[in-house]
N, C-alpha and C positions, 0 to 999 in steps of 0.2 A: 504494500500500500504506500502511496505517496505521502510525504509529510505535508502538513498544512502550508508550509512555506513554499513548497514546490507546486502548489495548485493555483490555477487561475480562477479566482472567485468572481462571481457576477451577482449583482444585486437586482432584484425585481424591478421591472420598468414601472410597476405600480407603487413603488416606494415613494413616500413623500419627501419633500426637500429637507424636512427635519430629521429624517433617517430613523423615525420611530417605528416600532412594531414590524420589523422586516427581517427577512432571512437572506442569506447569500448561498449560492450553490456553486459547486465546482464539479465538472463532469470529467470522468476518466473512462477508459475502456471498460473497466470492471464495475464501476459504481458511480452514484451521484452522492456527493458529500454536501451536507447541510450544516450551516452554523448561524448563530445569532449575530446580526450585523452590528448590534449595539455593544457587544462585548466579544470581540473575535479571539480573546485569550481563553475563553471557555472551550471545553472540548466540543468537537463537532461529531456528527454521526454520519454514517454512510448507509445507503440502501442500494440494492441491485437496480440496474437500469430498468428491468421489467417492472419491479415494484414501484419505482418512481413514475413510470408511464401510467400505471394503474391509478396511482394517487392523483396525478395531474388530470386524467380523464374524470375521475370522481369529483375533484374540486371544480372542474369546469361546469359540471352539471348541478352543482349544489348551492 
Protein backbone atom coordinates (compact mmCIF):
# COMPACT_ATOMS: atom_id res chain seq x y z
CA UNK A 1 0.00 0.00 0.00
CA UNK A 2 1.18 3.52 -0.72
CA UNK A 3 1.93 5.88 2.12
CA UNK A 4 -0.31 8.93 2.41
CA UNK A 5 2.54 11.17 1.32
CA UNK A 6 2.81 9.27 -1.97
CA UNK A 7 -0.88 9.62 -2.84
CA UNK A 8 -2.48 12.35 -4.95
CA UNK A 9 -5.43 13.54 -2.86
CA UNK A 10 -8.48 15.23 -4.43
CA UNK A 11 -11.20 17.19 -2.65
CA UNK A 12 -14.80 17.01 -3.78
CA UNK A 13 -15.97 19.66 -6.22
CA UNK A 14 -18.96 20.08 -3.85
CA UNK A 15 -16.68 21.25 -1.05
CA UNK A 16 -17.37 24.74 0.20
CA UNK A 17 -14.78 27.50 0.13
CA UNK A 18 -14.50 27.20 3.92
CA UNK A 19 -13.38 23.58 3.59
CA UNK A 20 -15.84 22.27 6.16
CA UNK A 21 -17.42 18.81 6.21
CA UNK A 22 -15.46 17.40 3.33
CA UNK A 23 -13.45 14.35 2.49
CA UNK A 24 -10.55 13.83 0.15
CA UNK A 25 -9.93 10.74 -1.93
CA UNK A 26 -6.87 9.25 -3.57
CA UNK A 27 -7.26 6.51 -6.17
CA UNK A 28 -4.74 3.73 -6.71
CA UNK A 29 -4.90 0.57 -8.79
CA UNK A 30 -5.91 -1.43 -5.72
CA UNK A 31 -8.14 0.90 -3.69
CA UNK A 32 -9.73 4.27 -3.04
CA UNK A 33 -8.29 5.98 0.04
CA UNK A 34 -10.49 8.38 2.00
CA UNK A 35 -9.51 10.98 4.61
CA UNK A 36 -10.95 13.95 6.48
CA UNK A 37 -9.90 17.13 4.70
CA UNK A 38 -10.09 19.14 7.94
CA UNK A 39 -7.43 17.03 9.65
CA UNK A 40 -5.22 15.20 7.19
CA UNK A 41 -2.96 13.98 10.01
CA UNK A 42 -5.66 11.55 11.17
CA UNK A 43 -5.60 8.02 9.79
CA UNK A 44 -7.30 7.41 6.47
CA UNK A 45 -9.13 4.30 5.34
CA UNK A 46 -9.17 2.45 2.05
CA UNK A 47 -11.89 0.52 0.27
CA UNK A 48 -11.71 -1.64 -2.81
CA UNK A 49 -12.53 0.06 -6.09
CA UNK A 50 -15.68 -2.07 -6.53
CA UNK A 51 -16.87 -1.15 -3.04
CA UNK A 52 -16.27 2.53 -3.76
CA UNK A 53 -18.21 2.31 -7.03
CA UNK A 54 -21.16 0.74 -5.18
CA UNK A 55 -21.04 3.50 -2.54
CA UNK A 56 -21.00 6.26 -5.17
CA UNK A 57 -23.95 4.72 -7.02
CA UNK A 58 -25.88 4.43 -3.75
CA UNK A 59 -25.06 8.03 -2.73
CA UNK A 60 -26.09 9.36 -6.14
CA UNK A 61 -29.57 7.93 -5.69
CA UNK A 62 -30.06 8.88 -2.11
